[in-house]
PAVO-313408 format. One record per residue: residue in one letter; chain; x, y, z of N, C-alpha, C in turn. Coordinates in Angstrom, 2 decimals. Atoms other than C-alpha are relative to their C-alpha. Layout:
<recs>
(rec A, A, (X, Y, Z), (X, Y, Z), (X, Y, Z));
...
</recs>
This chain:
<recs>
(rec M, A, (0.25, 0.99, -1.04), (7.70, 32.48, 19.54), (0.84, -1.24, -0.28));
(rec R, A, (-0.84, 1.19, 0.11), (9.85, 29.42, 20.19), (-0.71, -1.18, 0.64));
(rec T, A, (0.53, 1.25, -0.53), (8.64, 25.85, 20.67), (1.07, -1.07, -0.13));
(rec S, A, (-0.93, 1.13, 0.00), (10.89, 22.96, 21.64), (-0.82, -1.28, -0.11));
(rec V, A, (0.73, 1.23, 0.27), (9.75, 19.57, 20.35), (0.94, -1.18, 0.13));
(rec A, A, (-0.71, 1.28, -0.02), (10.98, 16.08, 21.21), (-0.96, -1.05, -0.54));
(rec I, A, (0.79, 1.07, 0.61), (9.72, 13.11, 19.18), (0.62, -1.32, 0.44));
(rec V, A, (-0.47, 1.28, -0.53), (10.00, 9.67, 20.80), (-1.01, -1.09, -0.36));
(rec P, A, (0.94, 1.09, 0.24), (8.48, 6.22, 20.21), (-0.76, -0.37, 1.27));
(rec G, A, (0.78, 0.49, -1.14), (5.75, 4.83, 22.45), (0.31, -1.45, 0.28));
(rec L, A, (-0.50, 1.36, -0.14), (7.79, 1.70, 22.98), (-0.21, -0.51, 1.43));
(rec P, A, (0.25, 0.49, -1.36), (6.45, -0.29, 25.99), (1.26, -0.51, 0.71));
(rec A, A, (-1.23, 0.50, -0.63), (9.92, -1.80, 26.59), (0.77, 1.09, 0.74));
(rec L, A, (-0.62, -1.09, -0.75), (10.97, 1.64, 27.84), (-0.51, 0.05, 1.44));
(rec L, A, (0.58, 0.02, -1.35), (8.68, 1.15, 30.87), (0.58, -1.16, 0.79));
(rec H, A, (-0.64, 1.04, -0.82), (10.18, -0.80, 33.75), (-0.82, -1.29, 0.08));
(rec E, A, (0.80, 1.22, -0.14), (7.25, -3.21, 34.03), (0.02, -0.88, -1.24));
(rec Y, A, (-0.09, 0.79, 1.23), (7.84, -4.36, 30.44), (1.43, -0.38, -0.36));
(rec S, A, (-1.39, 0.31, 0.32), (11.61, -4.58, 30.52), (0.47, -1.20, 0.82));
(rec S, A, (-0.56, 1.14, -0.71), (13.77, -7.44, 31.67), (1.31, 0.44, 0.65));
(rec R, A, (-1.30, -0.33, -0.62), (17.11, -7.63, 33.49), (0.96, 0.62, -1.00));
(rec V, A, (-0.84, -0.54, 1.07), (18.84, -6.96, 30.21), (-0.87, 0.92, -0.84));
(rec D, A, (0.77, -0.99, 0.75), (17.62, -3.81, 28.51), (-0.07, -0.44, -1.46));
(rec P, A, (0.12, 0.45, 1.39), (16.22, -4.94, 25.13), (0.23, 1.11, -1.02));
(rec V, A, (-0.13, -1.12, 0.94), (16.53, -1.45, 23.61), (0.86, 1.12, 0.59));
(rec P, A, (-0.81, -1.03, -0.68), (19.44, 0.41, 25.25), (0.26, 1.24, -0.86));
(rec E, A, (-0.26, -1.16, 0.86), (20.16, 2.64, 22.23), (-1.24, 0.89, -0.10));
(rec V, A, (1.24, -0.78, 0.07), (16.51, 3.69, 21.96), (-0.21, 0.74, 1.32));
(rec R, A, (0.17, -0.60, -1.33), (16.31, 4.32, 25.71), (0.93, 1.19, 0.19));
(rec D, A, (-0.96, -1.09, -0.16), (19.48, 6.44, 25.72), (-0.38, 1.21, -0.85));
(rec A, A, (0.39, -1.10, 0.88), (18.30, 8.49, 22.75), (-1.25, 0.70, 0.53));
(rec C, A, (1.21, -0.60, -0.57), (14.87, 9.02, 24.35), (0.34, 0.89, 1.19));
(rec R, A, (-0.42, -0.82, -1.15), (16.48, 10.23, 27.56), (0.68, 1.28, -0.46));
(rec E, A, (-0.70, -1.17, 0.51), (18.73, 12.56, 25.59), (-0.98, 1.02, -0.60));
(rec G, A, (0.97, -0.90, 0.63), (15.85, 14.00, 23.57), (-0.93, 0.67, 1.00));
(rec V, A, (0.91, -0.57, -0.99), (13.53, 14.49, 26.54), (0.77, 0.89, 0.98));
(rec A, A, (-0.83, -0.89, -0.83), (16.38, 15.93, 28.65), (0.23, 1.32, -0.72));
(rec W, A, (-0.16, -1.22, 0.81), (17.01, 18.41, 25.82), (-1.25, 0.87, 0.14));
(rec L, A, (1.26, -0.72, -0.13), (13.33, 19.36, 26.01), (-0.12, 0.62, 1.39));
(rec A, A, (0.11, -0.49, -1.38), (13.37, 19.70, 29.82), (1.00, 1.12, 0.28));
(rec E, A, (-1.02, -1.03, -0.21), (16.58, 21.79, 29.72), (-0.41, 1.36, -0.55));
(rec R, A, (0.48, -1.26, 0.54), (14.77, 24.41, 27.72), (-0.91, 0.69, 1.00));
(rec S, A, (0.75, -0.53, -1.14), (12.92, 24.99, 31.01), (-1.42, 0.43, -0.32));
(rec P, A, (1.39, -0.39, 0.19), (9.39, 25.07, 29.70), (-0.78, -0.26, 1.30));
(rec S, A, (0.81, 0.21, -1.20), (6.91, 25.49, 32.51), (-1.03, -1.08, -0.24));
(rec T, A, (0.98, 1.02, 0.36), (4.55, 23.18, 30.64), (0.47, -0.75, -1.23));
(rec V, A, (-0.24, 0.83, 1.18), (5.14, 20.29, 28.27), (-1.34, -0.60, -0.39));
(rec T, A, (1.22, 0.60, 0.54), (2.21, 19.30, 26.10), (0.38, -1.33, -0.63));
(rec V, A, (-0.27, 1.34, 0.53), (2.17, 15.57, 25.36), (-1.04, -0.33, -1.05));
(rec M, A, (0.87, 0.44, 1.10), (0.74, 14.42, 22.05), (0.20, -1.51, -0.11));
(rec A, A, (-0.10, 1.46, -0.02), (0.06, 10.68, 22.46), (-1.35, -0.59, -0.38));
(rec S, A, (1.25, 0.56, 0.51), (-2.52, 8.46, 20.80), (-0.53, -1.18, 0.82));
(rec S, A, (0.46, 1.13, -0.82), (-2.79, 5.73, 23.45), (0.45, 0.19, 1.44));
(rec S, A, (-0.38, -0.11, -1.41), (-2.57, 5.27, 27.19), (1.44, -0.48, 0.22));
(rec T, A, (-1.39, 0.45, -0.13), (0.69, 3.33, 26.79), (0.97, 1.09, -0.44));
(rec A, A, (-0.86, -1.08, 0.48), (2.22, 6.15, 24.74), (0.06, 1.14, 1.00));
(rec L, A, (0.04, -1.04, -1.02), (1.11, 8.64, 27.38), (0.85, -0.41, 1.21));
(rec R, A, (-0.82, 0.49, -1.13), (2.71, 6.49, 30.12), (1.48, 0.08, -0.34));
(rec V, A, (-1.40, -0.10, 0.41), (5.95, 6.34, 28.15), (0.46, 1.45, 0.09));
(rec A, A, (-0.35, -1.42, -0.05), (5.95, 10.14, 27.80), (0.17, 0.47, 1.44));
(rec E, A, (-0.07, -0.43, -1.40), (5.25, 10.70, 31.50), (1.21, -0.62, 0.69));
(rec W, A, (-1.15, 0.65, -0.61), (7.89, 8.15, 32.51), (1.30, 0.69, -0.43));
(rec L, A, (-1.21, -0.66, 0.49), (10.52, 9.81, 30.30), (0.17, 1.38, 0.62));
(rec L, A, (-0.10, -1.32, -0.63), (9.71, 13.26, 31.69), (0.45, -0.13, 1.45));
(rec T, A, (-0.42, 0.24, -1.38), (10.05, 11.91, 35.24), (1.45, -0.44, 0.05));
(rec E, A, (-1.37, 0.55, 0.07), (13.24, 10.06, 34.30), (1.05, 1.09, -0.14));
(rec V, A, (-0.98, -1.07, 0.21), (14.96, 13.29, 33.23), (-0.17, 1.14, 1.01));
(rec G, A, (0.15, -1.00, -1.06), (13.72, 15.27, 36.24), (-0.84, 1.22, -0.34));
(rec F, A, (0.87, -1.12, 0.35), (11.14, 17.49, 34.55), (-0.97, 0.24, 1.16));
(rec T, A, (0.86, -0.31, -1.15), (9.22, 19.29, 37.32), (-1.14, 0.95, -0.35));
(rec G, A, (1.09, -0.90, 0.41), (6.87, 21.50, 35.30), (-1.30, -0.75, -0.15));
(rec E, A, (1.32, 0.57, 0.22), (3.27, 20.88, 34.38), (0.01, -0.82, -1.29));
(rec V, A, (0.17, 0.84, 1.18), (2.36, 18.12, 31.92), (-1.44, 0.13, -0.47));
(rec A, A, (1.33, -0.08, 0.60), (-0.60, 18.87, 29.66), (-0.18, -1.23, -0.87));
(rec R, A, (0.18, 1.29, 0.67), (-2.01, 15.61, 28.38), (-0.80, 0.07, -1.29));
(rec S, A, (0.67, -0.16, 1.29), (-3.85, 16.99, 25.40), (0.13, 1.45, -0.40));
(rec G, A, (-0.08, -1.37, 0.44), (-4.03, 20.08, 23.38), (0.52, 0.10, -1.41));
(rec S, A, (-0.47, -0.30, 1.34), (-2.70, 21.68, 20.28), (1.46, 0.40, 0.05));
(rec P, A, (-1.40, -0.43, 0.00), (0.92, 22.19, 19.30), (0.14, 1.51, -0.13));
(rec T, A, (-0.05, -1.44, 0.19), (0.09, 25.79, 18.45), (0.04, 0.69, 1.35));
(rec G, A, (-0.14, -0.73, -1.25), (1.28, 28.02, 21.26), (0.68, -0.77, 1.12));
(rec A, A, (-0.66, 0.80, -1.04), (2.95, 25.20, 23.18), (1.44, 0.46, 0.16));
(rec E, A, (-1.38, -0.35, -0.31), (6.24, 26.03, 24.88), (0.93, -1.19, -0.21));
(rec G, A, (-0.72, 1.26, 0.16), (7.43, 22.45, 25.01), (-0.99, -1.06, -0.46));
(rec L, A, (0.90, 0.99, 0.58), (5.96, 19.56, 23.05), (0.71, -1.34, -0.07));
(rec L, A, (-0.54, 1.37, 0.05), (6.57, 15.82, 23.47), (-0.97, -0.83, -0.83));
(rec V, A, (0.82, 0.77, 0.95), (5.23, 13.82, 20.52), (0.44, -1.45, 0.06));
(rec V, A, (-0.29, 1.43, -0.09), (4.98, 10.05, 20.87), (-0.58, -0.69, -1.23));
(rec A, A, (0.43, 0.65, 1.24), (4.87, 8.16, 17.57), (1.11, -0.92, -0.49));
(rec N, A, (-1.01, 0.83, 0.65), (6.61, 5.43, 15.63), (-0.48, -0.39, -1.38));
(rec G, A, (0.29, 0.38, 1.37), (6.77, 4.20, 12.08), (-0.61, -1.37, -0.09));
(rec S, A, (0.60, 1.29, 0.32), (5.76, 0.92, 10.54), (0.45, -1.10, 0.95));
(rec A, A, (-0.30, 1.21, -0.78), (5.57, -2.28, 12.57), (-0.04, -1.22, -0.92));
(rec R, A, (0.06, 1.07, 0.99), (5.87, -4.34, 9.40), (1.26, -0.02, -0.85));
(rec R, A, (-1.28, -0.13, 0.71), (9.57, -4.15, 8.52), (0.79, -1.31, -0.07));
(rec G, A, (-0.73, 1.27, 0.08), (10.49, -7.83, 8.73), (-0.93, -1.17, 0.23));
(rec E, A, (0.80, 1.22, -0.15), (9.28, -11.41, 8.83), (-0.45, -0.22, 1.45));
(rec K, A, (0.34, 0.20, -1.41), (9.30, -11.37, 12.66), (-0.59, 1.25, 0.65));
(rec A, A, (0.60, -1.23, -0.50), (7.81, -7.89, 12.99), (-1.42, -0.29, 0.50));
(rec P, A, (1.36, 0.24, -0.51), (4.51, -7.58, 14.88), (-1.05, -0.16, -1.10));
(rec G, A, (0.98, 0.08, 1.09), (2.63, -7.11, 11.59), (0.50, -0.79, -1.19));
(rec H, A, (-0.63, 0.74, 1.10), (4.85, -9.36, 9.46), (0.52, 1.00, -1.04));
(rec L, A, (-0.64, -0.86, 1.00), (6.65, -7.96, 6.42), (-1.01, 0.59, -0.98));
(rec D, A, (0.75, -0.68, 1.06), (5.00, -5.39, 4.18), (1.01, 0.91, -0.70));
(rec P, A, (-1.02, -0.76, 0.71), (7.36, -3.99, 1.51), (-0.29, 1.51, -0.07));
(rec R, A, (0.34, -1.43, 0.05), (5.48, -0.65, 1.52), (0.57, 0.75, 1.21));
(rec S, A, (-0.47, -0.65, -1.24), (6.85, 0.01, 5.01), (1.30, 0.78, -0.22));
(rec F, A, (-1.31, -0.64, 0.16), (10.31, 0.97, 3.74), (-0.12, 1.40, -0.61));
(rec D, A, (0.19, -1.33, 0.59), (9.23, 3.85, 1.48), (-0.77, 0.92, 0.95));
(rec F, A, (0.80, -0.78, -0.95), (6.66, 4.99, 4.04), (0.89, 0.56, 1.11));
(rec D, A, (-0.87, -0.43, -1.10), (9.22, 5.11, 6.86), (1.09, 0.95, -0.49));
(rec E, A, (-1.02, -0.90, 0.55), (11.83, 6.75, 4.62), (-0.55, 1.41, -0.17));
(rec Q, A, (0.64, -1.31, 0.14), (9.40, 9.57, 3.84), (-0.10, 0.71, 1.35));
(rec L, A, (0.11, -0.58, -1.34), (8.77, 10.12, 7.55), (1.37, 0.39, 0.56));
(rec E, A, (-1.33, -0.27, -0.53), (12.44, 9.90, 8.48), (0.62, 1.23, -0.65));
(rec T, A, (-0.52, -1.18, 0.70), (13.39, 12.45, 5.84), (-0.64, 1.27, 0.56));
(rec A, A, (0.70, -1.17, -0.54), (10.73, 14.87, 7.11), (0.46, 0.32, 1.42));
(rec L, A, (-0.45, -0.22, -1.38), (11.77, 14.39, 10.74), (1.43, 0.51, 0.04));
(rec G, A, (-1.40, -0.38, 0.01), (15.46, 14.70, 9.96), (0.26, 1.40, -0.53));
(rec K, A, (-0.16, -1.33, 0.58), (15.04, 17.87, 7.92), (-0.83, 1.05, 0.71));
(rec G, A, (0.90, -0.95, -0.64), (12.46, 19.45, 10.21), (-1.04, 0.52, -0.97));
(rec D, A, (0.95, -0.38, 1.03), (10.05, 19.51, 7.29), (-1.42, -0.27, 0.47));
(rec A, A, (1.34, 0.16, -0.56), (6.74, 20.05, 9.06), (-1.06, -0.12, -1.08));
(rec A, A, (0.98, 0.05, 1.08), (4.86, 20.60, 5.80), (-0.12, -1.41, -0.57));
(rec A, A, (0.02, 1.36, 0.54), (5.84, 17.12, 4.57), (-0.79, -0.95, 0.89));
(rec L, A, (0.77, 0.86, -0.90), (4.24, 15.59, 7.66), (-1.49, 0.08, -0.28));
(rec G, A, (1.40, -0.12, 0.38), (0.92, 16.88, 6.40), (-0.39, -0.94, -1.13));
(rec D, A, (0.25, 0.92, 1.12), (1.28, 14.49, 3.46), (-0.05, -1.46, 0.43));
(rec I, A, (0.04, 1.39, -0.48), (1.29, 11.38, 5.66), (-1.35, -0.62, -0.37));
(rec D, A, (1.21, 0.76, 0.35), (-1.20, 8.85, 4.33), (-0.42, -0.78, 1.25));
(rec L, A, (0.40, 0.63, -1.26), (-3.04, 7.94, 7.54), (-0.62, -1.38, -0.20));
(rec S, A, (0.54, 1.35, 0.22), (-4.82, 4.96, 5.98), (1.14, -0.99, -0.24));
(rec L, A, (-1.17, 0.86, 0.16), (-1.46, 3.54, 4.88), (0.70, -0.19, 1.34));
(rec A, A, (-0.59, 0.11, -1.33), (-0.10, 4.30, 8.35), (-0.72, -1.06, 0.83));
(rec D, A, (0.78, 1.03, -0.71), (-2.93, 2.20, 9.82), (0.33, -1.39, -0.52));
(rec A, A, (-0.29, 1.30, 0.60), (-2.24, -0.64, 7.39), (1.39, -0.51, 0.38));
(rec L, A, (-1.37, 0.36, -0.35), (1.45, -0.58, 8.33), (0.23, -0.05, 1.51));
(rec L, A, (-0.03, 0.05, -1.46), (0.63, -0.50, 12.06), (0.91, 1.07, 0.61));
(rec A, A, (-0.72, -1.14, -0.56), (2.37, 2.85, 12.55), (-0.89, 0.60, 1.08));
(rec D, A, (0.78, -0.48, -1.14), (1.31, 4.43, 15.83), (0.29, 1.48, 0.26));
(rec G, A, (-0.17, -1.39, -0.38), (0.74, 8.04, 16.79), (0.20, 0.94, -1.17));
(rec L, A, (-0.27, -0.85, 1.16), (0.88, 9.39, 13.25), (-0.90, 1.22, -0.05));
(rec G, A, (0.83, -1.19, -0.10), (-2.02, 11.74, 13.91), (0.70, 1.06, 0.83));
(rec S, A, (-0.76, -0.93, -0.84), (0.07, 13.31, 16.67), (1.18, 0.57, -0.77));
(rec L, A, (-1.15, -0.44, 0.79), (3.10, 13.47, 14.40), (-0.44, 0.96, -1.10));
(rec R, A, (0.51, -0.84, 1.08), (1.04, 14.96, 11.62), (-0.40, 1.39, 0.50));
(rec S, A, (0.38, -1.31, -0.54), (-0.08, 17.77, 13.95), (1.16, 0.99, -0.02));
(rec L, A, (-1.15, -0.91, 0.07), (3.45, 19.17, 13.68), (-0.02, 0.86, -1.26));
(rec V, A, (0.16, -0.85, 1.18), (2.34, 20.60, 10.34), (-0.30, 1.44, 0.43));
(rec A, A, (0.23, -1.35, -0.54), (1.39, 23.58, 12.54), (1.28, 0.84, -0.06));
(rec F, A, (-1.27, -0.71, 0.06), (5.10, 24.49, 12.32), (0.53, 0.14, -1.43));
(rec A, A, (-0.42, -0.05, 1.40), (5.18, 24.50, 8.50), (0.61, 1.34, -0.38));
(rec D, A, (-0.55, -1.32, 0.33), (5.90, 28.24, 8.42), (1.10, 0.44, 0.95));
(rec A, A, (-1.04, -0.34, -0.99), (8.40, 28.16, 11.29), (1.38, -0.38, -0.54));
(rec S, A, (-1.37, 0.42, 0.25), (12.15, 27.96, 11.10), (0.29, -1.15, 0.97));
(rec V, A, (-0.19, 1.19, -0.83), (13.01, 24.47, 12.36), (1.44, -0.47, -0.11));
(rec T, A, (-1.30, 0.63, -0.07), (16.40, 23.22, 13.47), (-0.23, -1.39, 0.58));
(rec S, A, (0.29, 1.36, -0.44), (16.20, 19.44, 13.73), (1.28, -0.79, 0.23));
(rec T, A, (-1.10, 0.93, -0.29), (18.47, 16.78, 15.17), (-0.59, -1.39, 0.12));
(rec M, A, (0.43, 1.39, -0.09), (17.95, 13.06, 14.59), (0.95, -0.71, 0.96));
(rec L, A, (-0.82, 0.65, -1.02), (19.19, 11.25, 17.69), (0.04, -1.52, -0.17));
(rec Y, A, (0.06, 1.45, 0.18), (18.14, 7.73, 16.72), (-0.94, -0.32, -1.16));
(rec A, A, (0.86, 0.57, 1.03), (16.71, 5.87, 13.75), (0.38, -1.47, -0.13));
(rec G, A, (-0.28, 1.42, 0.08), (16.42, 2.11, 13.78), (-1.28, -0.80, 0.05));
(rec D, A, (1.19, 0.83, 0.01), (14.07, -0.82, 13.56), (0.21, -1.33, 0.74));
(rec P, A, (-0.10, 1.24, -0.77), (14.69, -3.30, 16.36), (-1.36, -0.70, 0.01));
(rec Y, A, (1.22, 0.81, -0.03), (12.12, -6.08, 16.27), (-0.95, 0.31, -1.15));
(rec G, A, (0.81, -0.25, 1.18), (10.86, -4.91, 12.87), (-0.93, 1.19, 0.08));
(rec V, A, (0.81, -1.21, -0.16), (9.34, -1.63, 14.09), (0.94, 1.20, -0.14));
(rec R, A, (-0.86, -1.16, 0.23), (10.75, 1.73, 12.92), (-0.23, 1.04, 1.09));
(rec Y, A, (0.04, -0.99, -1.07), (11.58, 4.10, 15.77), (0.93, 1.15, -0.34));
(rec W, A, (-0.83, -1.19, 0.11), (12.91, 7.64, 15.71), (-0.02, 0.75, 1.30));
(rec V, A, (-0.05, -1.00, -1.07), (14.05, 10.04, 18.36), (0.62, 1.23, -0.65));
(rec A, A, (-0.46, -1.23, 0.63), (14.40, 13.60, 17.15), (-0.38, 1.19, 0.86));
(rec T, A, (0.36, -1.27, -0.65), (14.38, 17.14, 18.48), (-0.16, 1.06, -1.08));
(rec W, A, (0.24, -1.14, 0.87), (13.05, 20.21, 16.76), (0.00, 1.26, 0.85));
(rec D, A, (0.06, -1.33, -0.60), (13.73, 23.78, 17.79), (-0.70, 0.89, -1.02));
(rec C, A, (0.84, -0.74, 0.96), (10.96, 25.79, 16.12), (-0.15, 1.45, 0.43));
(rec S, A, (0.21, -1.42, -0.30), (10.85, 29.56, 15.94), (-0.76, 0.64, -1.15));
(rec S, A, (0.80, -0.65, 1.03), (8.35, 31.71, 14.15), (0.16, 1.51, 0.07));
</recs>
């Protein structure tokens, strides 16, 4: 069985009502469109969205609409058996003095661990995410990201489309092609 996975941040600035005349995050937006278009091109009849908040869900739905996805959107569920999966999550929001949560030096090692797992398609490593540390670092959607451990025994081909921390928050856009 094959599952296509796109991982995007739940960044409110991606939504039109939160953006300004000048796009504050053009690189993130472009990478999100590329990742979700990749997912839609795999022609899944249903995309399951794994999002931990209503804003993250709105970002996922907006991105799917933006790339012209016309299939069904399942707003909850399990990654197991999903044809297409859109996971909305981001790393620490404590990567600088002006970050939403102010600077926390633990954020760098935490985010590096996640980025390595996402970049290598290492689903098993996502099971090692310390969710209490994630909460302390204001990381969002890590429960959804951690659910990808369901693909620990799958062959995963991963592509990292974006990694950066504008405004002191770590964002990733990645795709995983999982086959078991």
